[in-house]
C-alpha positions, 0 to 999 in steps of 0.5 A: 570945405570941399577939395577937388580931385586934383587937391586930393591927389596933391595931398594923398599921392604927390605930397605937395608942400602946398597941402601941408597945412590943409592936411594937418588941419583935416587930420587933427579934426580942425577942418571938415572936408565934405565930399559926395560919392561922385567925388570918391568915384572920380578919384577911384577912376583916375588913380589907376591911370598911367599918368600916375604910375611913377608915383606908384599910388597905393590906391586902396590906401588913398581911397581908405584915407578918403573914406576916413577923412571925408564926410560924405553928403548927398549931392547938391540939387534943386533950387540951389543948383540954379544959383550956382555959377556954371563951371566951364568943365562939366566934370568940375561942376559937382565941386562948386555945387557942393561947396555952395549947397553946404555953405562951405567957406572954402573950395580948394582947387588948382583947376583953372575952370574952378579958380575962374569961378572965384568971384561969382562963388564969393558972392555965395560965400565960397572962397575958391582958392589953391590949397596953400593960399587960404591964409589972407593977410597973415591972419590965420584965425580970421580966415579959418574955414567953417567947413 
């Protein structure tokens, strides 16, 4: 699976209840979270922003959690990128590119630009969902992520 920056923030900074199951499965090693160095760099860039001051994120701790739990892979490129649906927000393209390139079953996001890609991404085998929306029809096992 792939997590966008907002989902990582929801999980590691805001303790969003919608991320409880996602967190549990990552921490228990049931799900594999894939990311690129550019995704880590983006997280490191946004964490010190004044908008997050009231949560007082421990930046070093958040980045250490990223390093511990994310499996870094090379960024997507080449022929695969040409097939990936274009994102309205160029900063978010890296998330859908990676999800499609690695054959991830899930891309978790709350970002409208990525959620708008749900239908075209589904044709490539990627479900774009909000973190708490991965269980479909009450069948957890049938919808458990490959990656």
